[in-house]
mmCIF file of the N, C-alpha and C atoms, coordinates in Angstrom:
data_MODEL
# 
_entry.id   MODEL 
# 
loop_
_atom_site.group_PDB 
_atom_site.id 
_atom_site.type_symbol 
_atom_site.label_atom_id 
_atom_site.label_alt_id 
_atom_site.label_comp_id 
_atom_site.label_asym_id 
_atom_site.label_entity_id 
_atom_site.label_seq_id 
_atom_site.pdbx_PDB_ins_code 
_atom_site.Cartn_x 
_atom_site.Cartn_y 
_atom_site.Cartn_z 
_atom_site.occupancy 
_atom_site.B_iso_or_equiv 
_atom_site.pdbx_formal_charge 
_atom_site.auth_seq_id 
_atom_site.auth_comp_id 
_atom_site.auth_asym_id 
_atom_site.auth_atom_id 
_atom_site.pdbx_PDB_model_num 
ATOM 1   N N  . UNK A 1 1  ? 209.872 -18.646 55.218 1.00 0.00 ? 1  UNK A N  1 
ATOM 2   C CA . UNK A 1 1  ? 208.609 -18.224 55.151 1.00 0.00 ? 1  UNK A CA 1 
ATOM 3   C C  . UNK A 1 1  ? 208.473 -18.244 53.435 1.00 0.00 ? 1  UNK A C  1 
ATOM 4   N N  . UNK A 1 2  ? 207.109 -17.972 53.156 1.00 0.00 ? 2  UNK A N  1 
ATOM 5   C CA . UNK A 1 2  ? 207.010 -17.997 51.548 1.00 0.00 ? 2  UNK A CA 1 
ATOM 6   C C  . UNK A 1 2  ? 205.874 -16.455 51.285 1.00 0.00 ? 2  UNK A C  1 
ATOM 7   N N  . UNK A 1 3  ? 205.970 -16.152 50.460 1.00 0.00 ? 3  UNK A N  1 
ATOM 8   C CA . UNK A 1 3  ? 205.199 -14.732 50.241 1.00 0.00 ? 3  UNK A CA 1 
ATOM 9   C C  . UNK A 1 3  ? 203.567 -15.764 49.971 1.00 0.00 ? 3  UNK A C  1 
ATOM 10  N N  . UNK A 1 4  ? 202.488 -14.950 50.053 1.00 0.00 ? 4  UNK A N  1 
ATOM 11  C CA . UNK A 1 4  ? 201.435 -15.564 49.779 1.00 0.00 ? 4  UNK A CA 1 
ATOM 12  C C  . UNK A 1 4  ? 200.889 -14.760 48.480 1.00 0.00 ? 4  UNK A C  1 
ATOM 13  N N  . UNK A 1 5  ? 200.392 -15.801 47.673 1.00 0.00 ? 5  UNK A N  1 
ATOM 14  C CA . UNK A 1 5  ? 200.177 -15.507 46.281 1.00 0.00 ? 5  UNK A CA 1 
ATOM 15  C C  . UNK A 1 5  ? 199.606 -14.125 46.163 1.00 0.00 ? 5  UNK A C  1 
ATOM 16  N N  . UNK A 1 6  ? 199.428 -13.736 45.349 1.00 0.00 ? 6  UNK A N  1 
ATOM 17  C CA . UNK A 1 6  ? 199.062 -12.508 44.668 1.00 0.00 ? 6  UNK A CA 1 
ATOM 18  C C  . UNK A 1 6  ? 199.082 -11.355 45.875 1.00 0.00 ? 6  UNK A C  1 
ATOM 19  N N  . UNK A 1 7  ? 200.020 -11.521 46.776 1.00 0.00 ? 7  UNK A N  1 
ATOM 20  C CA . UNK A 1 7  ? 200.156 -10.176 47.733 1.00 0.00 ? 7  UNK A CA 1 
ATOM 21  C C  . UNK A 1 7  ? 200.678 -9.140  46.733 1.00 0.00 ? 7  UNK A C  1 
ATOM 22  N N  . UNK A 1 8  ? 200.590 -7.916  47.218 1.00 0.00 ? 8  UNK A N  1 
ATOM 23  C CA . UNK A 1 8  ? 200.951 -6.463  46.446 1.00 0.00 ? 8  UNK A CA 1 
ATOM 24  C C  . UNK A 1 8  ? 202.534 -6.612  47.013 1.00 0.00 ? 8  UNK A C  1 
ATOM 25  N N  . UNK A 1 9  ? 203.430 -6.679  46.155 1.00 0.00 ? 9  UNK A N  1 
ATOM 26  C CA . UNK A 1 9  ? 204.752 -6.769  46.172 1.00 0.00 ? 9  UNK A CA 1 
ATOM 27  C C  . UNK A 1 9  ? 205.425 -5.393  46.317 1.00 0.00 ? 9  UNK A C  1 
ATOM 28  N N  . UNK A 1 10 ? 205.179 -3.787  45.632 1.00 0.00 ? 10 UNK A N  1 
ATOM 29  C CA . UNK A 1 10 ? 205.369 -3.139  46.191 1.00 0.00 ? 10 UNK A CA 1 
ATOM 30  C C  . UNK A 1 10 ? 205.021 -2.530  47.422 1.00 0.00 ? 10 UNK A C  1 
ATOM 31  N N  . UNK A 1 11 ? 203.582 -3.212  48.107 1.00 0.00 ? 11 UNK A N  1 
ATOM 32  C CA . UNK A 1 11 ? 203.523 -2.546  49.610 1.00 0.00 ? 11 UNK A CA 1 
ATOM 33  C C  . UNK A 1 11 ? 204.495 -3.507  50.450 1.00 0.00 ? 11 UNK A C  1 
ATOM 34  N N  . UNK A 1 12 ? 204.729 -4.838  50.165 1.00 0.00 ? 12 UNK A N  1 
ATOM 35  C CA . UNK A 1 12 ? 205.259 -6.085  50.942 1.00 0.00 ? 12 UNK A CA 1 
ATOM 36  C C  . UNK A 1 12 ? 206.987 -4.901  50.730 1.00 0.00 ? 12 UNK A C  1 
ATOM 37  N N  . UNK A 1 13 ? 207.574 -4.339  49.894 1.00 0.00 ? 13 UNK A N  1 
ATOM 38  C CA . UNK A 1 13 ? 209.048 -3.831  49.712 1.00 0.00 ? 13 UNK A CA 1 
ATOM 39  C C  . UNK A 1 13 ? 209.104 -2.640  51.042 1.00 0.00 ? 13 UNK A C  1 
ATOM 40  N N  . UNK A 1 14 ? 208.117 -1.615  50.768 1.00 0.00 ? 14 UNK A N  1 
ATOM 41  C CA . UNK A 1 14 ? 207.388 -0.733  52.151 1.00 0.00 ? 14 UNK A CA 1 
ATOM 42  C C  . UNK A 1 14 ? 207.527 -1.400  53.011 1.00 0.00 ? 14 UNK A C  1 
ATOM 43  N N  . UNK A 1 15 ? 207.048 -1.994  53.237 1.00 0.00 ? 15 UNK A N  1 
ATOM 44  C CA . UNK A 1 15 ? 206.665 -3.142  54.556 1.00 0.00 ? 15 UNK A CA 1 
ATOM 45  C C  . UNK A 1 15 ? 208.757 -3.396  55.092 1.00 0.00 ? 15 UNK A C  1 
ATOM 46  N N  . UNK A 1 16 ? 209.066 -3.865  54.428 1.00 0.00 ? 16 UNK A N  1 
ATOM 47  C CA . UNK A 1 16 ? 210.336 -4.699  54.639 1.00 0.00 ? 16 UNK A CA 1 
ATOM 48  C C  . UNK A 1 16 ? 211.298 -3.115  55.269 1.00 0.00 ? 16 UNK A C  1 
ATOM 49  N N  . UNK A 1 17 ? 211.244 -2.025  55.052 1.00 0.00 ? 17 UNK A N  1 
ATOM 50  C CA . UNK A 1 17 ? 211.693 -0.566  55.303 1.00 0.00 ? 17 UNK A CA 1 
ATOM 51  C C  . UNK A 1 17 ? 211.885 -0.762  56.735 1.00 0.00 ? 17 UNK A C  1 
ATOM 52  N N  . UNK A 1 18 ? 210.584 -1.329  57.521 1.00 0.00 ? 18 UNK A N  1 
ATOM 53  C CA . UNK A 1 18 ? 210.265 -1.333  58.966 1.00 0.00 ? 18 UNK A CA 1 
ATOM 54  C C  . UNK A 1 18 ? 211.009 -1.998  59.623 1.00 0.00 ? 18 UNK A C  1 
ATOM 55  N N  . UNK A 1 19 ? 211.708 -3.074  58.858 1.00 0.00 ? 19 UNK A N  1 
ATOM 56  C CA . UNK A 1 19 ? 212.412 -4.379  59.513 1.00 0.00 ? 19 UNK A CA 1 
ATOM 57  C C  . UNK A 1 19 ? 213.561 -3.421  59.913 1.00 0.00 ? 19 UNK A C  1 
ATOM 58  N N  . UNK A 1 20 ? 214.010 -4.614  61.447 1.00 0.00 ? 20 UNK A N  1 
ATOM 59  C CA . UNK A 1 20 ? 214.939 -3.898  62.162 1.00 0.00 ? 20 UNK A CA 1 
ATOM 60  C C  . UNK A 1 20 ? 216.637 -4.634  61.610 1.00 0.00 ? 20 UNK A C  1 
ATOM 61  N N  . UNK A 1 21 ? 216.018 -5.692  60.320 1.00 0.00 ? 21 UNK A N  1 
ATOM 62  C CA . UNK A 1 21 ? 217.386 -6.525  60.060 1.00 0.00 ? 21 UNK A CA 1 
ATOM 63  C C  . UNK A 1 21 ? 217.425 -6.567  58.830 1.00 0.00 ? 21 UNK A C  1 
ATOM 64  N N  . UNK A 1 22 ? 218.526 -7.455  58.270 1.00 0.00 ? 22 UNK A N  1 
ATOM 65  C CA . UNK A 1 22 ? 218.192 -7.604  56.780 1.00 0.00 ? 22 UNK A CA 1 
ATOM 66  C C  . UNK A 1 22 ? 217.267 -8.605  56.705 1.00 0.00 ? 22 UNK A C  1 
ATOM 67  N N  . UNK A 1 23 ? 216.604 -8.331  55.423 1.00 0.00 ? 23 UNK A N  1 
ATOM 68  C CA . UNK A 1 23 ? 215.637 -9.036  54.602 1.00 0.00 ? 23 UNK A CA 1 
ATOM 69  C C  . UNK A 1 23 ? 215.979 -9.365  53.532 1.00 0.00 ? 23 UNK A C  1 
ATOM 70  N N  . UNK A 1 24 ? 216.042 -10.778 53.401 1.00 0.00 ? 24 UNK A N  1 
ATOM 71  C CA . UNK A 1 24 ? 216.667 -11.210 51.719 1.00 0.00 ? 24 UNK A CA 1 
ATOM 72  C C  . UNK A 1 24 ? 215.370 -12.259 51.226 1.00 0.00 ? 24 UNK A C  1 
ATOM 73  N N  . UNK A 1 25 ? 215.236 -12.459 49.521 1.00 0.00 ? 25 UNK A N  1 
ATOM 74  C CA . UNK A 1 25 ? 214.362 -13.367 49.298 1.00 0.00 ? 25 UNK A CA 1 
ATOM 75  C C  . UNK A 1 25 ? 215.330 -14.481 48.881 1.00 0.00 ? 25 UNK A C  1 
ATOM 76  N N  . UNK A 1 26 ? 215.433 -15.863 49.164 1.00 0.00 ? 26 UNK A N  1 
ATOM 77  C CA . UNK A 1 26 ? 215.899 -17.070 48.363 1.00 0.00 ? 26 UNK A CA 1 
ATOM 78  C C  . UNK A 1 26 ? 214.909 -17.861 47.340 1.00 0.00 ? 26 UNK A C  1 
ATOM 79  N N  . UNK A 1 27 ? 215.831 -17.793 46.113 1.00 0.00 ? 27 UNK A N  1 
ATOM 80  C CA . UNK A 1 27 ? 214.655 -18.038 45.158 1.00 0.00 ? 27 UNK A CA 1 
ATOM 81  C C  . UNK A 1 27 ? 215.261 -19.997 45.122 1.00 0.00 ? 27 UNK A C  1 
ATOM 82  N N  . UNK A 1 28 ? 214.160 -20.565 44.468 1.00 0.00 ? 28 UNK A N  1 
ATOM 83  C CA . UNK A 1 28 ? 214.312 -21.581 44.869 1.00 0.00 ? 28 UNK A CA 1 
ATOM 84  C C  . UNK A 1 28 ? 215.777 -22.528 44.211 1.00 0.00 ? 28 UNK A C  1 
ATOM 85  N N  . UNK A 1 29 ? 216.034 -21.699 43.176 1.00 0.00 ? 29 UNK A N  1 
ATOM 86  C CA . UNK A 1 29 ? 217.627 -21.872 42.528 1.00 0.00 ? 29 UNK A CA 1 
ATOM 87  C C  . UNK A 1 29 ? 218.484 -21.362 43.297 1.00 0.00 ? 29 UNK A C  1 
ATOM 88  N N  . UNK A 1 30 ? 218.237 -20.944 44.504 1.00 0.00 ? 30 UNK A N  1 
ATOM 89  C CA . UNK A 1 30 ? 219.600 -20.388 45.458 1.00 0.00 ? 30 UNK A CA 1 
ATOM 90  C C  . UNK A 1 30 ? 219.843 -18.693 45.244 1.00 0.00 ? 30 UNK A C  1 
ATOM 91  N N  . UNK A 1 31 ? 219.536 -18.250 44.436 1.00 0.00 ? 31 UNK A N  1 
ATOM 92  C CA . UNK A 1 31 ? 219.520 -16.693 44.363 1.00 0.00 ? 31 UNK A CA 1 
ATOM 93  C C  . UNK A 1 31 ? 219.218 -16.220 45.566 1.00 0.00 ? 31 UNK A C  1 
ATOM 94  N N  . UNK A 1 32 ? 220.156 -15.322 46.042 1.00 0.00 ? 32 UNK A N  1 
ATOM 95  C CA . UNK A 1 32 ? 219.655 -14.378 46.825 1.00 0.00 ? 32 UNK A CA 1 
ATOM 96  C C  . UNK A 1 32 ? 219.585 -13.142 47.281 1.00 0.00 ? 32 UNK A C  1 
ATOM 97  N N  . UNK A 1 33 ? 218.628 -12.507 47.132 1.00 0.00 ? 33 UNK A N  1 
ATOM 98  C CA . UNK A 1 33 ? 218.066 -10.859 46.734 1.00 0.00 ? 33 UNK A CA 1 
ATOM 99  C C  . UNK A 1 33 ? 217.683 -10.226 48.256 1.00 0.00 ? 33 UNK A C  1 
ATOM 100 N N  . UNK A 1 34 ? 218.904 -9.179  48.383 1.00 0.00 ? 34 UNK A N  1 
ATOM 101 C CA . UNK A 1 34 ? 218.755 -8.424  49.528 1.00 0.00 ? 34 UNK A CA 1 
ATOM 102 C C  . UNK A 1 34 ? 217.650 -7.191  49.289 1.00 0.00 ? 34 UNK A C  1 
ATOM 103 N N  . UNK A 1 35 ? 216.692 -7.213  50.071 1.00 0.00 ? 35 UNK A N  1 
ATOM 104 C CA . UNK A 1 35 ? 215.579 -6.830  50.004 1.00 0.00 ? 35 UNK A CA 1 
ATOM 105 C C  . UNK A 1 35 ? 215.748 -4.971  50.395 1.00 0.00 ? 35 UNK A C  1 
ATOM 106 N N  . UNK A 1 36 ? 216.673 -4.894  50.755 1.00 0.00 ? 36 UNK A N  1 
ATOM 107 C CA . UNK A 1 36 ? 217.349 -2.899  51.021 1.00 0.00 ? 36 UNK A CA 1 
ATOM 108 C C  . UNK A 1 36 ? 217.669 -2.529  49.784 1.00 0.00 ? 36 UNK A C  1 
ATOM 109 N N  . UNK A 1 37 ? 218.071 -3.547  49.127 1.00 0.00 ? 37 UNK A N  1 
ATOM 110 C CA . UNK A 1 37 ? 218.723 -3.020  47.882 1.00 0.00 ? 37 UNK A CA 1 
ATOM 111 C C  . UNK A 1 37 ? 217.848 -2.597  46.397 1.00 0.00 ? 37 UNK A C  1 
ATOM 112 N N  . UNK A 1 38 ? 217.814 -1.504  45.911 1.00 0.00 ? 38 UNK A N  1 
ATOM 113 C CA . UNK A 1 38 ? 216.980 -1.216  45.082 1.00 0.00 ? 38 UNK A CA 1 
ATOM 114 C C  . UNK A 1 38 ? 217.195 -1.596  43.542 1.00 0.00 ? 38 UNK A C  1 
ATOM 115 N N  . UNK A 1 39 ? 218.559 -2.412  43.435 1.00 0.00 ? 39 UNK A N  1 
ATOM 116 C CA . UNK A 1 39 ? 218.402 -3.211  42.435 1.00 0.00 ? 39 UNK A CA 1 
ATOM 117 C C  . UNK A 1 39 ? 217.719 -4.555  42.690 1.00 0.00 ? 39 UNK A C  1 
ATOM 118 N N  . UNK A 1 40 ? 218.179 -5.294  43.420 1.00 0.00 ? 40 UNK A N  1 
ATOM 119 C CA . UNK A 1 40 ? 217.775 -6.188  44.341 1.00 0.00 ? 40 UNK A CA 1 
ATOM 120 C C  . UNK A 1 40 ? 215.807 -6.276  44.241 1.00 0.00 ? 40 UNK A C  1 
ATOM 121 N N  . UNK A 1 41 ? 215.589 -5.143  44.657 1.00 0.00 ? 41 UNK A N  1 
ATOM 122 C CA . UNK A 1 41 ? 213.914 -4.702  44.468 1.00 0.00 ? 41 UNK A CA 1 
ATOM 123 C C  . UNK A 1 41 ? 213.429 -4.845  43.017 1.00 0.00 ? 41 UNK A C  1 
ATOM 124 N N  . UNK A 1 42 ? 214.139 -4.187  42.031 1.00 0.00 ? 42 UNK A N  1 
ATOM 125 C CA . UNK A 1 42 ? 213.851 -4.122  40.975 1.00 0.00 ? 42 UNK A CA 1 
ATOM 126 C C  . UNK A 1 42 ? 213.562 -5.636  40.094 1.00 0.00 ? 42 UNK A C  1 
ATOM 127 N N  . UNK A 1 43 ? 214.574 -6.352  40.612 1.00 0.00 ? 43 UNK A N  1 
ATOM 128 C CA . UNK A 1 43 ? 214.565 -7.894  39.920 1.00 0.00 ? 43 UNK A CA 1 
ATOM 129 C C  . UNK A 1 43 ? 213.599 -8.519  40.835 1.00 0.00 ? 43 UNK A C  1 
ATOM 130 N N  . UNK A 1 44 ? 213.282 -8.223  42.049 1.00 0.00 ? 44 UNK A N  1 
ATOM 131 C CA . UNK A 1 44 ? 212.536 -9.171  42.861 1.00 0.00 ? 44 UNK A CA 1 
ATOM 132 C C  . UNK A 1 44 ? 210.784 -8.876  42.301 1.00 0.00 ? 44 UNK A C  1 
ATOM 133 N N  . UNK A 1 45 ? 210.248 -7.613  41.814 1.00 0.00 ? 45 UNK A N  1 
ATOM 134 C CA . UNK A 1 45 ? 209.240 -7.544  41.410 1.00 0.00 ? 45 UNK A CA 1 
ATOM 135 C C  . UNK A 1 45 ? 209.053 -7.985  39.782 1.00 0.00 ? 45 UNK A C  1 
ATOM 136 N N  . UNK A 1 46 ? 210.297 -7.955  39.045 1.00 0.00 ? 46 UNK A N  1 
ATOM 137 C CA . UNK A 1 46 ? 209.747 -8.662  37.998 1.00 0.00 ? 46 UNK A CA 1 
ATOM 138 C C  . UNK A 1 46 ? 209.831 -10.095 38.047 1.00 0.00 ? 46 UNK A C  1 
ATOM 139 N N  . UNK A 1 47 ? 209.962 -10.655 39.110 1.00 0.00 ? 47 UNK A N  1 
ATOM 140 C CA . UNK A 1 47 ? 209.621 -11.743 39.166 1.00 0.00 ? 47 UNK A CA 1 
ATOM 141 C C  . UNK A 1 47 ? 207.955 -12.304 38.846 1.00 0.00 ? 47 UNK A C  1 
ATOM 142 N N  . UNK A 1 48 ? 206.822 -11.432 39.121 1.00 0.00 ? 48 UNK A N  1 
ATOM 143 C CA . UNK A 1 48 ? 205.716 -11.263 39.144 1.00 0.00 ? 48 UNK A CA 1 
ATOM 144 C C  . UNK A 1 48 ? 205.483 -11.978 37.630 1.00 0.00 ? 48 UNK A C  1 
ATOM 145 N N  . UNK A 1 49 ? 206.099 -12.311 36.991 1.00 0.00 ? 49 UNK A N  1 
ATOM 146 C CA . UNK A 1 49 ? 206.173 -12.808 35.423 1.00 0.00 ? 49 UNK A CA 1 
ATOM 147 C C  . UNK A 1 49 ? 206.746 -14.047 35.465 1.00 0.00 ? 49 UNK A C  1 
ATOM 148 N N  . UNK A 1 50 ? 207.228 -14.387 36.518 1.00 0.00 ? 50 UNK A N  1 
ATOM 149 C CA . UNK A 1 50 ? 207.667 -15.777 36.745 1.00 0.00 ? 50 UNK A CA 1 
ATOM 150 C C  . UNK A 1 50 ? 207.055 -16.575 38.188 1.00 0.00 ? 50 UNK A C  1 
ATOM 151 N N  . UNK A 1 51 ? 205.656 -16.617 38.457 1.00 0.00 ? 51 UNK A N  1 
ATOM 152 C CA . UNK A 1 51 ? 205.398 -16.867 39.360 1.00 0.00 ? 51 UNK A CA 1 
ATOM 153 C C  . UNK A 1 51 ? 205.814 -17.900 40.333 1.00 0.00 ? 51 UNK A C  1 
ATOM 154 N N  . UNK A 1 52 ? 206.225 -19.018 39.473 1.00 0.00 ? 52 UNK A N  1 
ATOM 155 C CA . UNK A 1 52 ? 206.883 -20.298 40.013 1.00 0.00 ? 52 UNK A CA 1 
ATOM 156 C C  . UNK A 1 52 ? 207.940 -20.089 41.277 1.00 0.00 ? 52 UNK A C  1 
ATOM 157 N N  . UNK A 1 53 ? 209.029 -19.118 40.463 1.00 0.00 ? 53 UNK A N  1 
ATOM 158 C CA . UNK A 1 53 ? 210.351 -18.444 41.122 1.00 0.00 ? 53 UNK A CA 1 
ATOM 159 C C  . UNK A 1 53 ? 209.395 -17.640 42.391 1.00 0.00 ? 53 UNK A C  1 
ATOM 160 N N  . UNK A 1 54 ? 208.817 -16.448 42.017 1.00 0.00 ? 54 UNK A N  1 
ATOM 161 C CA . UNK A 1 54 ? 208.423 -15.673 43.014 1.00 0.00 ? 54 UNK A CA 1 
ATOM 162 C C  . UNK A 1 54 ? 207.442 -16.828 44.189 1.00 0.00 ? 54 UNK A C  1 
ATOM 163 N N  . UNK A 1 55 ? 206.799 -17.410 44.135 1.00 0.00 ? 55 UNK A N  1 
ATOM 164 C CA . UNK A 1 55 ? 206.238 -18.294 44.936 1.00 0.00 ? 55 UNK A CA 1 
ATOM 165 C C  . UNK A 1 55 ? 206.894 -19.096 45.645 1.00 0.00 ? 55 UNK A C  1 
ATOM 166 N N  . UNK A 1 56 ? 207.596 -19.748 44.881 1.00 0.00 ? 56 UNK A N  1 
ATOM 167 C CA . UNK A 1 56 ? 208.419 -20.921 45.294 1.00 0.00 ? 56 UNK A CA 1 
ATOM 168 C C  . UNK A 1 56 ? 209.815 -20.503 46.211 1.00 0.00 ? 56 UNK A C  1 
ATOM 169 N N  . UNK A 1 57 ? 210.240 -19.384 46.458 1.00 0.00 ? 57 UNK A N  1 
ATOM 170 C CA . UNK A 1 57 ? 211.057 -18.790 47.111 1.00 0.00 ? 57 UNK A CA 1 
ATOM 171 C C  . UNK A 1 57 ? 210.720 -18.310 48.672 1.00 0.00 ? 57 UNK A C  1 
ATOM 172 N N  . UNK A 1 58 ? 212.031 -17.982 49.046 1.00 0.00 ? 58 UNK A N  1 
ATOM 173 C CA . UNK A 1 58 ? 211.396 -18.106 50.718 1.00 0.00 ? 58 UNK A CA 1 
ATOM 174 C C  . UNK A 1 58 ? 212.165 -16.880 51.081 1.00 0.00 ? 58 UNK A C  1 
ATOM 175 N N  . UNK A 1 59 ? 211.399 -15.904 51.958 1.00 0.00 ? 59 UNK A N  1 
ATOM 176 C CA . UNK A 1 59 ? 211.920 -14.819 52.279 1.00 0.00 ? 59 UNK A CA 1 
ATOM 177 C C  . UNK A 1 59 ? 212.243 -15.292 54.197 1.00 0.00 ? 59 UNK A C  1 
ATOM 178 N N  . UNK A 1 60 ? 213.620 -14.691 54.246 1.00 0.00 ? 60 UNK A N  1 
ATOM 179 C CA . UNK A 1 60 ? 214.234 -14.655 55.292 1.00 0.00 ? 60 UNK A CA 1 
ATOM 180 C C  . UNK A 1 60 ? 214.757 -13.942 56.243 1.00 0.00 ? 60 UNK A C  1 
ATOM 181 N N  . UNK A 1 61 ? 214.250 -13.420 57.089 1.00 0.00 ? 61 UNK A N  1 
ATOM 182 C CA . UNK A 1 61 ? 214.830 -12.163 57.999 1.00 0.00 ? 61 UNK A CA 1 
ATOM 183 C C  . UNK A 1 61 ? 215.765 -12.608 59.529 1.00 0.00 ? 61 UNK A C  1 
ATOM 184 N N  . UNK A 1 62 ? 216.547 -11.811 59.436 1.00 0.00 ? 62 UNK A N  1 
ATOM 185 C CA . UNK A 1 62 ? 217.975 -12.107 60.404 1.00 0.00 ? 62 UNK A CA 1 
ATOM 186 C C  . UNK A 1 62 ? 217.118 -11.922 61.892 1.00 0.00 ? 62 UNK A C  1 
ATOM 187 N N  . UNK A 1 63 ? 216.611 -10.953 62.154 1.00 0.00 ? 63 UNK A N  1 
ATOM 188 C CA . UNK A 1 63 ? 215.799 -11.005 63.284 1.00 0.00 ? 63 UNK A CA 1 
ATOM 189 C C  . UNK A 1 63 ? 214.366 -11.247 63.272 1.00 0.00 ? 63 UNK A C  1 
ATOM 190 N N  . UNK A 1 64 ? 214.054 -12.312 64.088 1.00 0.00 ? 64 UNK A N  1 
ATOM 191 C CA . UNK A 1 64 ? 212.792 -13.149 64.049 1.00 0.00 ? 64 UNK A CA 1 
ATOM 192 C C  . UNK A 1 64 ? 211.529 -12.153 64.123 1.00 0.00 ? 64 UNK A C  1 
ATOM 193 N N  . UNK A 1 65 ? 211.860 -10.914 64.955 1.00 0.00 ? 65 UNK A N  1 
ATOM 194 C CA . UNK A 1 65 ? 210.836 -10.244 65.125 1.00 0.00 ? 65 UNK A CA 1 
ATOM 195 C C  . UNK A 1 65 ? 210.114 -9.352  64.033 1.00 0.00 ? 65 UNK A C  1 
ATOM 196 N N  . UNK A 1 66 ? 211.188 -9.640  62.750 1.00 0.00 ? 66 UNK A N  1 
ATOM 197 C CA . UNK A 1 66 ? 210.758 -9.055  61.495 1.00 0.00 ? 66 UNK A CA 1 
ATOM 198 C C  . UNK A 1 66 ? 209.713 -9.514  60.926 1.00 0.00 ? 66 UNK A C  1 
ATOM 199 N N  . UNK A 1 67 ? 209.572 -11.250 61.250 1.00 0.00 ? 67 UNK A N  1 
ATOM 200 C CA . UNK A 1 67 ? 208.413 -11.703 60.822 1.00 0.00 ? 67 UNK A CA 1 
ATOM 201 C C  . UNK A 1 67 ? 207.025 -11.280 61.131 1.00 0.00 ? 67 UNK A C  1 
ATOM 202 N N  . UNK A 1 68 ? 207.052 -11.038 62.129 1.00 0.00 ? 68 UNK A N  1 
ATOM 203 C CA . UNK A 1 68 ? 205.879 -10.170 62.762 1.00 0.00 ? 68 UNK A CA 1 
ATOM 204 C C  . UNK A 1 68 ? 205.378 -8.902  61.951 1.00 0.00 ? 68 UNK A C  1 
ATOM 205 N N  . UNK A 1 69 ? 206.353 -7.965  61.298 1.00 0.00 ? 69 UNK A N  1 
ATOM 206 C CA . UNK A 1 69 ? 206.325 -6.969  60.581 1.00 0.00 ? 69 UNK A CA 1 
ATOM 207 C C  . UNK A 1 69 ? 205.793 -7.202  59.403 1.00 0.00 ? 69 UNK A C  1 
ATOM 208 N N  . UNK A 1 70 ? 206.478 -8.576  58.707 1.00 0.00 ? 70 UNK A N  1 
ATOM 209 C CA . UNK A 1 70 ? 205.927 -8.643  57.362 1.00 0.00 ? 70 UNK A CA 1 
ATOM 210 C C  . UNK A 1 70 ? 204.824 -9.681  57.719 1.00 0.00 ? 70 UNK A C  1 
ATOM 211 N N  . UNK A 1 71 ? 204.032 -10.306 58.277 1.00 0.00 ? 71 UNK A N  1 
ATOM 212 C CA . UNK A 1 71 ? 203.114 -11.529 58.508 1.00 0.00 ? 71 UNK A CA 1 
ATOM 213 C C  . UNK A 1 71 ? 202.201 -11.506 57.380 1.00 0.00 ? 71 UNK A C  1 
ATOM 214 N N  . UNK A 1 72 ? 201.646 -10.012 57.003 1.00 0.00 ? 72 UNK A N  1 
ATOM 215 C CA . UNK A 1 72 ? 200.143 -10.341 56.553 1.00 0.00 ? 72 UNK A CA 1 
ATOM 216 C C  . UNK A 1 72 ? 200.800 -10.813 55.124 1.00 0.00 ? 72 UNK A C  1 
ATOM 217 N N  . UNK A 1 73 ? 202.032 -10.396 54.580 1.00 0.00 ? 73 UNK A N  1 
ATOM 218 C CA . UNK A 1 73 ? 202.433 -10.939 53.394 1.00 0.00 ? 73 UNK A CA 1 
ATOM 219 C C  . UNK A 1 73 ? 202.817 -12.395 53.532 1.00 0.00 ? 73 UNK A C  1 
ATOM 220 N N  . UNK A 1 74 ? 202.981 -13.084 54.667 1.00 0.00 ? 74 UNK A N  1 
ATOM 221 C CA . UNK A 1 74 ? 203.605 -14.583 54.256 1.00 0.00 ? 74 UNK A CA 1 
ATOM 222 C C  . UNK A 1 74 ? 202.787 -15.058 55.164 1.00 0.00 ? 74 UNK A C  1 
ATOM 223 N N  . UNK A 1 75 ? 203.176 -16.614 54.447 1.00 0.00 ? 75 UNK A N  1 
ATOM 224 C CA . UNK A 1 75 ? 202.742 -17.520 55.255 1.00 0.00 ? 75 UNK A CA 1 
ATOM 225 C C  . UNK A 1 75 ? 203.669 -18.980 55.365 1.00 0.00 ? 75 UNK A C  1 
# 
């Protein structure tokens, strides 16, 4: 699934902490960021200055139920 444009990235990251499994962001270039990693979170938030990368990437959850937790941020 992809992020909704102009969603609050900090709120999204807080919400990922409620997930039961690993949540990752995969860029269109194939780079994968683990949303539980502080370093990856920093890189992820810095992508707000590169919207093509940010909104062209995909959010992946290991547990399908975690998509429900993140639904307000995804489409």
